[in-house]
C-alpha positions as CSV (number, residue, x, y, z in Angstrom):
1,X,0.5,11.0,13.1
2,X,-2.9,11.9,14.8
3,X,-4.7,9.7,17.5
4,X,-6.7,8.4,14.5
5,X,-3.8,6.3,13.4
6,X,-4.9,4.2,16.4
7,X,-8.4,3.5,14.8
8,X,-7.2,1.6,11.8
9,X,-8.9,-1.8,11.8
10,X,-6.9,-5.1,12.6
11,X,-6.9,-8.1,10.3
12,X,-8.9,-11.3,10.8
13,X,-7.6,-14.8,10.0
14,X,-10.6,-17.1,8.5
15,X,-10.5,-20.1,6.8
16,X,-12.2,-21.6,4.0
17,X,-11.6,-25.1,2.4
18,X,-9.0,-25.7,4.9
19,X,-7.1,-22.9,3.9
20,X,-6.4,-20.3,6.3
21,X,-5.4,-16.7,5.4
22,X,-5.7,-13.2,6.6
23,X,-8.1,-10.4,5.4
24,X,-7.7,-6.9,6.2
25,X,-10.5,-4.0,6.4
26,X,-10.6,-1.6,3.8
27,X,-9.6,1.9,4.1
28,X,-11.9,5.1,3.4
29,X,-10.3,5.2,0.3
30,X,-12.0,2.1,-0.7
31,X,-15.5,3.3,0.0
32,X,-16.4,4.4,-3.8
33,X,-16.1,0.7,-4.4
34,X,-19.4,0.4,-2.5
35,X,-21.5,2.9,-4.5
36,X,-22.3,0.7,-6.9
37,X,-26.0,2.2,-8.1
38,X,-26.8,1.4,-11.8
39,X,-24.0,-1.0,-12.3
40,X,-24.5,-4.1,-14.2
41,X,-24.2,-7.5,-12.8
42,X,-20.9,-8.1,-14.2
43,X,-19.5,-4.5,-13.0
44,X,-20.8,-5.4,-9.6
45,X,-18.8,-8.7,-9.8
46,X,-15.8,-6.7,-10.8
47,X,-16.2,-4.7,-8.0
48,X,-16.4,-7.6,-5.8
49,X,-13.2,-9.0,-7.1
50,X,-11.4,-5.6,-6.3
51,X,-12.8,-5.5,-2.8
52,X,-11.6,-8.8,-2.2
53,X,-8.1,-8.2,-3.8
54,X,-7.5,-5.0,-1.6
55,X,-8.7,-7.0,1.4
56,X,-6.3,-10.0,0.8
57,X,-3.2,-7.6,-0.5
58,X,-1.9,-6.7,2.8
59,X,-1.3,-10.5,3.9
60,X,-0.7,-11.8,0.9
61,X,1.4,-9.5,-1.3
62,X,1.6,-11.8,-4.3
63,X,-1.8,-12.2,-4.9
64,X,-3.2,-11.3,-8.2
65,X,-6.8,-10.2,-9.5
66,X,-6.3,-12.9,-11.9
67,X,-6.1,-15.5,-9.2
68,X,-9.2,-14.5,-7.6
69,X,-11.3,-14.2,-10.7
70,X,-10.6,-17.9,-11.3
71,X,-11.7,-18.8,-7.7
72,X,-14.9,-20.7,-7.5
73,X,-17.9,-18.3,-7.3
74,X,-18.8,-20.1,-4.0
75,X,-15.3,-19.2,-2.5
76,X,-15.6,-15.7,-3.7
77,X,-18.8,-15.5,-2.1
78,X,-17.6,-16.8,1.3
79,X,-14.5,-14.4,1.1
80,X,-16.9,-11.6,0.5
81,X,-19.2,-12.4,3.3
82,X,-16.2,-12.2,5.6
83,X,-15.0,-8.8,4.3
84,X,-18.5,-7.5,5.0
85,X,-18.6,-8.7,7.9
86,X,-15.1,-7.5,8.8
87,X,-15.8,-4.2,7.8
88,X,-19.2,-3.8,9.7
89,X,-21.4,-4.1,6.9
90,X,-23.6,-6.6,7.6
91,X,-26.8,-7.9,5.7
92,X,-27.3,-4.3,4.1
93,X,-28.1,-3.8,0.8
94,X,-24.6,-3.5,-0.3
95,X,-24.1,-6.8,0.8
96,X,-27.2,-8.4,-0.9
97,X,-25.8,-6.6,-4.2
98,X,-22.7,-8.3,-3.7
99,X,-24.1,-11.9,-2.9
100,X,-26.2,-11.3,-6.1
101,X,-23.4,-10.2,-8.2
102,X,-21.6,-13.3,-7.1
103,X,-24.5,-15.6,-7.9
104,X,-24.8,-13.9,-11.4
105,X,-21.0,-14.3,-11.9
106,X,-21.3,-18.2,-10.8
107,X,-24.1,-18.7,-13.2
108,X,-22.3,-17.6,-16.4
109,X,-19.1,-19.4,-15.8
């Protein structure tokens, strides 16, 4: 392995509604998920589900996408924001789109 292997991000423990769990930084191979130009709100919501799944999977190998899809939209939004922060995305346009998609998903439930 090269020196690049030392640059992988470290997981972060978060707490939501009294539950603690670990989220992991996304990998370069997952960047395509952020390229959401032209996606519908439903497609953006599914992208958010995929991002949450990929971030939870290393610390929670038994998590399923179905479990994530059935979480309250408020919880999903909180997790998505933590993931955005962990990955250095901050309040950019992509994060705003994630928020919009999560809000739209919550309204259609």
